[in-house]
N, C-alpha and C positions, 0 to 999 in steps of 0.2 A: 430486644428490640419487638415489635410485632403492629405490623400498618395493619389496620382491618378494613378489608374491601366490602363485606356483607352490610347488603340496604337497610337488611334489618334490624342490624344492630349499630346502636346510636353513639358509643366510643368510636374511636378513629385510630387511637393510638394507646399501646398496652408496652410497657415498658420495667423494668425491677429498679425496685428504688434503690439508690445509693447506700452502702452499710456493710455490714459480717453478709460471706459469702453464701453462711447458714441459715441467716431470714429468708422471708419470703413475700416482701411487700411488692405488694407490685401497683402503680401509678397508669390510673385510668384515666384517660384523653377523651372529654368530649368534646363536638363543635356547638355552640349555641350557649345559649343561656337558659341549664337548668337547673333543678331544688333539687336538695337530699330526697327528696321523699321518691320524684323520678327517676333520681341515678341507681338506685336501689333497684329498682323494676332491673335493670337492665344489666346487673349485676350477677354474676353467678350465683348459685345459692350458695345460701350460708357465710356469703362473703359481709364482711364486717367495716363498716366505714371507719379512719382513724383519721382523718385530715379530709378537708373539702374546700375547697374555695374556687372563685369566677373572677378571672380575670378581666373586667368587664371592661379593661382599656381596649383589648386587642380584640373585640369581637364584634361582626358585623351581623346584629339581631336580625336584619329582613334586606333585601335586595331591593324593597322599594324605596325611592330615597336615593339611591347609589348605585346610578348611574354609571355606565364605564365609561368613561374617557374615548375620543377618538384613536382609535389605532391600539388601543392595549385595550389585553386582557389580562383581567384582576382573578388571579387563581392563587394556590398557599392555603396554608395551615388557617389564616385572618381572613381572608378572602373569602371567593366562591371557590368553597371546597367540589371540586371533582376529579374525585380519580382517575375517569377514564382521557381528562386533558392532556394533551403529548405535547411536549414541545414542538414540531411539526404544527399542534393547531393555535398556536401562539404564536407562530413566526407567520403562519399563513394570516391571523388575525390580525397584525402587522400592518402584511404588504397588502391589502383588500380594500379599500372602501365602501363596497357594494357588499361587506361578510351581514348577514340577518342581522349577527351580536349589534352591527353600529345604529343600524336603522332604529331597532328597537332602543340603543340608549339614546340617540337624538334625538328621538322625539318623548319619549319620557321625560329627558332633562329638559323640552321643551317644558311638555303640560307641567310638570312639578312646578314649575315657577307659579303656576296659577293655582293650583291644588295640590295636598301634599295627602300622596301617598297614603301613606304613615295612618293616618288617620283612618283609612279604611278598613282597616282590619280588625277594626274592631265596632265598628259602626255600618252594618250592615244595607240600614235604612238610607245611609248617605250613596251607598254602593249605588245601589235601586236608582235612586234620582239622577245620578249624574248617567247611567248608563242607562237610561230612557233620552235625557239631553242629548249624548252623543248619538243615541239612534237616531232621536230626528234629524238632527243635523246631515247624519249620512242618507237616512232618507231625502237630505233636498239634495244631496252633494249627486244621486243616483239618479233624480232629476234632471240635472244638469248632464249626466252624460249621455239619460237619453235624448235630451234635446239637441245636440251634438250631431243626432241621426234622424234620419228621413222617414221617420216614424208617423209624422200625418200624412194621411195618404190623399188630401184635400190638397195637397200645398206641392206649391213645385218645389222640384228637387232642388238641390243644394248643392255646392262640395263641402266634403266632410274635411273641416282643418283637423287632421289628427294631430295634431300638437298638441292645441288643445284640448279634445278630447282626452288625449294622455296627462296632462295636468287635473282635468278635473275627476281620472280614473285615481290618480296620486293623493287626491282631497278626500278620495271617499275611502280609502286605503286610511290613511291617517289616521278616521277616525275610528276606524274598527279596530287599533293597530289601540287606538288610547284605551280603547273597551278592555283589551287584552290587557295592556297593564294596569285596571283598575281590577279584575280578577286575577289580579298574577300570573298571566297564561305569559308565562318566557318562550324564547325562541327553543329551548330544547325540549318544552313539553309541545309548544307550539306541534316541531313537528314527530316527537310522539304521538300527538293526539290526530295529526293529518293521517300519516301510514295509519293506524289502526282503523281509523274512518275510512280509508280508503278500501282497506282491504275488503270491509263489510261491505259498502256499496256495490267496488267489484264483484264483491260474489252475486249479491242480491242482483244484479246484474246479469252476471253470465245463468245462475238458475232462471230465471225469468223469460230470459233469451231462449235458453233450452226449451222452457215450457212451451213458450210461442210455438217453435216448431216441431 
């Protein structure tokens, strides 16, 4: 039996089909709902498909509307197939309430009671409309943060209510998080894109700073 860790390969496991020792029939297991034509593209050249079936009862087709319960990290063949997850990752997710995945899941579960994320996969227009709506809310919440500060020079200085300011920041983040959910920006993808963008920004800053001197 062989487990395939190559991201370029669609199949995740290959095992020998039970039978005679001189037979060379192999079982290729794919994660997802793939049709026969797609599977043929990923098999070795000149391979012949003798049998083909899909276990619809054991497949999660999308992570949309499949938000993980609090303190639970779904992994496994028919859950979230991520080879990089180790036992210690599962334990850590169970111990800490502030794990980023829990924040994503809690917001996703709440918003999914009002919007069906699954419908957005095939309807880009609705994605755009809801994105625009959330951006309007986000803009309003950003203004609320501004109102917490002494930005008006013609007004007397006021004491800043830091707790209230924190609350407004969270409101802003929740709307931004909803936009991430609409466009299926997962926590893992978020970290990946964050570091990728940070590398670009930091390198650009370093180059511009050197040129300025």
